[in-house]
C-alpha positions in Angstrom: 4.6 82.4 125.9 7.2 83.3 128.5 10.0 85.8 127.9 12.5 83.0 127.9 10.8 81.1 125.1 10.3 84.3 123.1 14.0 84.9 123.2 14.8 81.3 122.3 15.9 80.2 125.8 14.8 76.8 127.3 15.4 75.3 130.7 16.4 78.7 132.2 16.2 77.3 135.7 18.6 74.5 134.8 21.0 77.1 133.4 20.9 79.1 136.6 21.6 76.0 138.7 24.4 74.9 136.4 25.9 78.4 136.5 25.9 78.5 140.3 27.7 75.2 140.4 30.3 76.2 137.9 30.9 79.6 139.6 31.5 77.9 142.9 34.3 75.7 141.5 37.7 77.0 142.7 39.8 78.7 140.0 42.4 81.4 139.6 39.9 84.2 139.1 38.1 83.8 142.4 41.3 83.0 144.2 42.9 86.2 143.0 39.9 88.3 144.0 39.9 86.7 147.5 43.7 87.1 148.1 43.7 90.7 146.8 40.9 91.6 149.3 42.7 89.8 152.1 46.0 91.6 151.4 44.9 95.1 150.3 41.4 95.5 151.5 37.9 95.5 149.9 38.5 98.4 147.5 41.4 96.5 145.8 39.3 93.3 145.9 36.4 95.0 144.0 38.9 96.3 141.4 40.0 92.7 140.9 36.4 91.6 140.6 35.8 94.3 137.9 38.8 93.0 136.0 37.4 89.4 136.2 33.9 90.5 135.0 35.4 92.6 132.2 37.5 89.7 131.0 34.5 87.3 131.2 32.4 89.8 129.2 35.1 90.0 126.5 35.4 86.2 126.3 31.6 85.7 126.2 31.5 88.1 123.3 34.3 86.3 121.5 32.6 83.0 122.0 29.4 84.2 120.4 31.3 85.8 117.5 33.0 82.6 116.6 36.3 82.4 118.5 35.2 79.1 120.1 35.1 77.4 116.7 38.4 79.0 115.7 40.1 77.6 118.8 38.5 74.2 118.5 39.9 73.7 115.0 43.3 75.3 115.7 44.8 73.2 118.6 48.2 74.8 118.2 46.8 78.3 118.8 44.8 77.0 121.7 47.9 75.5 123.2 49.9 78.7 122.7 47.2 80.7 124.6 47.3 78.1 127.4 51.0 78.2 127.7 50.9 82.0 127.8 48.3 81.9 130.6 50.4 79.2 132.4 53.5 81.5 132.3 51.6 84.4 133.7 50.1 82.3 136.5 53.5 80.8 137.3 55.0 84.3 137.5 52.3 85.5 139.8 52.5 82.4 142.0 56.2 82.5 142.2 56.1 86.2 143.1 53.7 85.5 146.0 55.8 82.6 147.3 58.9 84.8 147.2 57.2 87.6 149.0 56.1 85.1 151.7 59.7 83.9 152.1 61.3 87.3 152.0 58.9 89.4 154.1 56.8 87.1 156.2 58.5 84.0 157.6 60.7 84.6 160.6 58.9 87.6 161.9 57.4 87.5 165.3 53.7 88.1 165.6 53.9 91.1 167.8 51.4 93.9 168.2 51.8 96.6 165.6 53.7 99.7 166.7 52.8 103.3 165.9 54.9 103.4 162.7 53.2 100.2 161.4 49.8 101.6 162.0 50.7 104.8 160.2 52.1 102.9 157.3 49.0 100.8 157.1 46.7 103.8 157.1 48.5 105.5 154.2 46.7 105.4 150.9 48.3 103.3 148.1 49.7 105.1 145.1 47.4 105.0 142.0 49.9 102.8 140.2 49.6 100.1 142.9 45.8 100.5 143.2 45.2 99.8 139.5 47.2 96.6 139.5 44.3 94.4 140.8 42.1 95.3 137.8 44.8 94.8 135.2 46.1 91.5 136.7 42.6 90.1 137.1 41.8 91.0 133.5 44.9 89.3 132.2 44.2 86.1 134.3 40.7 86.0 132.9 41.7 86.6 129.3 44.6 84.1 129.2 42.3 81.1 129.8 41.1 79.9 126.3 39.1 77.2 128.0 36.7 79.8 129.1 35.7 80.7 125.6 35.0 77.1 124.8 33.0 76.7 128.0 30.9 79.8 127.4 30.0 78.6 123.9 29.5 74.9 124.7 27.4 75.7 127.9 25.3 78.5 126.4 24.2 76.6 123.3 22.7 73.9 125.5 20.0 76.4 126.5 19.5 78.4 123.3 17.2 77.4 120.4 19.1 77.7 117.2 15.9 78.5 115.3 15.0 81.5 117.5 14.5 84.7 115.6 17.1 86.6 117.6 19.5 84.1 119.2 22.0 86.8 120.1 19.6 88.3 122.6 19.4 84.9 124.3 23.2 84.8 124.6 23.1 88.4 126.1 20.5 87.4 128.7 22.4 84.2 129.6 25.6 86.2 129.8 24.1 88.8 132.1 22.7 86.1 134.3 26.2 84.5 134.6 27.8 87.8 135.3 25.2 88.6 138.1 25.8 85.2 139.8 29.6 85.6 139.4 29.5 89.2 140.8 27.5 88.0 143.8 30.0 85.2 144.6 33.0 87.5 144.2 31.4 90.0 146.5 31.0 87.4 149.2 34.7 86.3 148.7 35.8 90.0 148.9 33.9 90.7 152.1 35.3 87.6 153.7 38.8 88.5 152.5 38.5 92.0 153.8 37.7 90.7 157.3 40.7 88.4 157.1 42.8 91.4 156.0 41.9 93.3 159.2 42.5 90.2 161.4 45.9 89.4 159.9 47.4 92.9 160.1 49.4 92.1 163.2 50.0 88.4 162.3 52.9 88.4 159.8 53.3 84.7 159.9 49.7 84.1 159.1 50.0 86.5 156.2 53.2 84.7 155.0 51.5 81.3 155.1 48.5 82.7 153.2 50.7 84.1 150.5 52.6 80.9 150.2 49.4 78.8 149.9 48.0 81.2 147.3 51.2 81.3 145.3 51.3 77.5 145.4 47.8 77.3 144.1 48.6 79.6 141.2 51.6 77.4 140.4 49.3 74.3 140.4 46.9 76.0 138.1 49.9 76.9 135.8 51.1 73.3 135.8 47.6 72.1 134.9 47.5 74.5 131.9 50.9 73.3 130.7 49.8 69.7 131.0 46.6 70.4 129.1 48.4 72.3 126.4 50.9 69.5 125.6 48.1 66.9 125.8 46.1 68.9 123.2 49.0 69.3 120.8 50.1 65.7 121.3 46.6 64.4 120.9 
């Protein structure tokens, strides 16, 4: 008997394939990690990734402990969480668009002068550096759909009659976290290269901020639509 069957897991290969496909879908978490790395460098990007993985671990634990059933039978609570997440994404998206309008557009893409290079080389204050982790954690936690997804997806591959089903959930969760961490690392490294390339191109930075902010606003609008559809239905 294989380890997977001993733990009550079946079709582990199908789970891995499904997880890869789900992780590759665009969403606010991966977008935030990428844009953070492209704006502030790889260190900030990895802080954002840590926030995302921490949030996912909390949500997976909540799903296994019964939060998924609670949210499924309390649509109003689910909608409130969705609207809270939508408000946060709208605030974050609006802030990025405003920053693009205020600081980026209209500047000439000239070579950086000595003062610009010195400012870019200065380390960020600790307060600024910790923001990526906190913001990524909030973005991850304020998405109640994730709890339902984790529970609904995981139970497809766990035998309910297994002697220790919780260990099956732990292993599946660790697999998902590993795949997600790998994908986020790729995004961060690509974003870091973009960060270096765009340092002397303020208009490129502005358009990137505007596009990212607009994407967050679209995610926010989708959450609002889903929340009202759930309550209305």
